[in-house]
Structures are given as structure tokens and as C-alpha cells.
N, C-alpha and C positions, 0 to 999 in steps of 0.2 A: 228569358231562356234557360239558365240552369233552374229556376224551380219548375218547370215544365219537364226535366229533366230527370229530375230529384224526384216529382209526382209521379211519372213514367216509372221510374225504378222501383218506389215503394209500391205501385199498383200490381207491375209485374213480381215482384217477391209476393207480395199477397197470394197471387193468383196462382203463383206456384206452387206457395207453402198448402193454400184449397184444396190444391188438385193431387199433393203426397199426402193431401190427410183423406182422402175423397178413397185411393187408390189403396193405401193400409187397409180402410175398412176395409173394401172390396176384397181384398186377400186373406184381411181376416176369417171372414165371413165364409168367403170359401174355404179355408182351412177347419175353419169350426164342420160345414156342410159334412170333408169329406170325411173327417174322422169320430164324429161326432155319436155315430152309435156303437163304437170298441168300448163304452162305458157300459158297466151294467149289464151287458148281453148274456142271453142263456143260449147254451149249445145244443148245434144243432143234432145231435149224436155222440155218444159217449161209450163206451164197453170198460171193463175192468180185464186186466191184463196178471197174470199169476206165471210166475217163471222162476226157476232156483237163483237167488242171490248170488250164484258165480255166472249167472251168462248175462249180468247187466250190462256188457261190454257187447254180448252176439245181439241184445235189440238197439244197444245203438249202430251195429252196423247196417241193420237189417233196416232200421229208419230211415239212415243214412242212404242206404240204395231207393226205398221208397222214393224219397225226397228228391233226389238226382232224377230217377225214370218221371216224374210226373212236376218239376220244373219248382221245386219248392225250395225257397233258400232255408238252410240246415245251422241249427246252433243247437248247441251243449251248454247249459249250466251249471256249473261245481259238482263235478263227477270227479274230480281228485282223490276224494277220499274212499273207501273201497267202502263200508258201509254208510253215506254220508247221500243224504236224500239229492235227488238230482232230477233236472228238466232237459226234455228236449223240444224243444219251438220250431216248427217246420214254419213259414207264411211263404205265400205267392199271391196275386192280387184280387185273387177272391175266395180265398179259404185261408184257415188259421189252424194247424194243429198241433195240439200239446200233450205231452207223454211224460207224465209226471209220480214222482213216488207217493205212496201213501203212507200210513203210521203201518203197515203190515213189512215186514222185509219182503222183498219178492214180487210186493203186488204194485202195480201200476193204475193208472187211471189215461183214458188216451179222452179228449174231449175235439170236434170238431167246431172249430166258430165260423160264420162271417166275417170276413175282412174286406169286403165292398159296400163302402153306407150311399153310397149312388144308387147301384144296381147290386141289389139284398141277395146274398146265395140264399136258397133255401135246401130244405131237406132232403127233396127229391132230384138232384141239380149234385148232390157230393155221395152218392151208390157207389158209383164206378172208384171213386176214392177211397172208402171206408172199406171196400170189399179189395183192394191193392195193396192196403195197407196189410189185414186181414192174413193177406198170402202171405207178404214177408214177413211176417211176425210168425206166420203158421209155420215156419222152417226151422224155427229153434225149438228144439227137440223138451220136451214134454211141457211145452206150454200149455196156458185151459184161457180162453178168452170167453169171459164172460159176457154178456147185452145188459145195458142200462138203461139206454132209451133210443 
């Protein structure tokens, strides 16, 4: 009888291990499929923006208002130094918007990216978001918006 229990226990452990490995493989595959499109993706839409360097805080405030209105998570990176490069990143389930500094003081690049690998966002779906962001940014005095693509 003890030999049968030992054999049953070994088989049970082996089956459990096998199920655990299969579940891990399934989860890893689903994760890869969910986020694989985020590598090396082209922007859906982009435009340039020029403001006076002293208006950087206004740009952050207007971007924050846009993000709040449109359901984006909002993050600003490296904004603590007055003349340093910084980036504003806004993400929601279908779309990512990046506002980043360029080599020219007061010049920024704004890019829209797909953020949903399973149901990709296309250019025709983001027109309202692009127009809304331009409207918020247009409230900054003396701003210049330049179409890129």
C-alpha cells in the first residue's frame, strides 16, 4: 500500500508541475501578444509645437487638462530643471500621446501612438483627440503648431 501512495504522489506532483508549466506558457504568450506591437511602432500622427521657453509650465497645465478630459493617465518626466529636457506622457487603453523637447529651446514634438495591440488604433480614430489637444495647446499665447504627418 505505501508504494502505491508514493507512486500516486509522484504522479500527482508531475501532473501538477506539467499543468503549472502549461499555464505559465499560456500566460507568457498572451502577455507577448498583448504588448508586442509597442516595440518599434510608427507614430499615427505627429506635429511640432513652438512656445516661449518661459511657457513650459503652461504647456504642462494644458496637457494635464487634455489628459483629464479625455481619460488619459498623465506623467511628466524630468521637469525639475528650468532648461532641461522633459517629456509628457499620456496613456489610455487605446492611445499614447508623447510631448517631448527637441534640440531647439521652446520647440516640442507631439506624437500619437497606438496603445492597443489586440484592437489597433488607426489614424482615422484619433482625429477628435488630435483636434482637442491642439485646442488646449492653442490657449497658450503665441504658440505655433506645425503639421508633420
